[in-house]
C-alpha positions in Angstrom: 1.3 40.0 144.3 -1.7 41.9 142.6 -2.7 38.9 140.9 -3.2 36.8 144.5 -5.0 39.9 145.7 -7.3 39.9 142.8 -7.9 36.2 142.9 -8.9 35.8 146.5 -10.5 39.2 147.5 -12.5 40.1 144.4 -15.8 38.5 143.4 -14.7 37.9 139.9 -11.3 36.3 141.0 -13.0 34.1 143.4 -15.4 32.8 140.7 -12.3 32.2 138.3 -10.8 30.2 141.2 -13.9 28.0 141.6 -14.4 27.4 137.9 -10.6 26.8 137.5 -10.9 24.2 140.4 -13.8 22.5 138.6 -12.2 22.4 135.3 -8.9 20.7 136.8 -11.4 18.3 138.6 -13.1 17.5 135.3 -9.7 17.2 133.4 -8.2 14.7 136.1 -11.5 12.6 136.1 -11.5 12.4 132.3 -7.8 11.2 132.2 -8.4 8.9 134.8 -11.4 7.3 133.2 -9.7 7.1 129.8 -6.6 5.2 131.4 -9.0 2.8 133.3 -11.0 1.9 130.1 -7.8 1.4 128.3 -6.4 -1.1 130.8 -9.9 -2.9 131.5 -11.2 -2.8 127.7 -12.0 -6.4 127.5 -13.1 -7.3 131.1 -16.0 -9.8 131.2 -17.9 -10.3 134.3 -17.2 -13.7 135.8 -18.9 -15.6 138.6 -16.2 -14.4 141.1 -16.7 -10.6 140.2 -19.1 -8.6 142.4 -20.9 -5.5 142.0 -21.9 -2.8 144.6 -25.2 -2.4 142.7 -25.9 -5.9 141.7 -29.3 -6.8 141.7 -29.0 -10.5 140.8 -30.5 -11.5 144.0 -33.5 -9.6 143.4 -34.0 -11.0 139.9 -33.6 -14.5 141.3 -36.4 -13.8 143.9 -38.9 -12.5 141.2 -38.2 -15.4 139.1 -39.2 -17.8 141.9 -42.6 -16.1 142.2 
């Protein structure tokens, strides 16, 4: 019970809570990124693929000028 009182009421406890949450999120994102790279390691872009930040239209317009 004293641990939770320290964790949520003391400034040091709150800092540890925030840093611990950041580390957990970092670990989760690292594991998920590794799994994604392992699953799609050899994925080449095809004509049917789309990209949210795709600038192909901008390059085509610049080539026409």
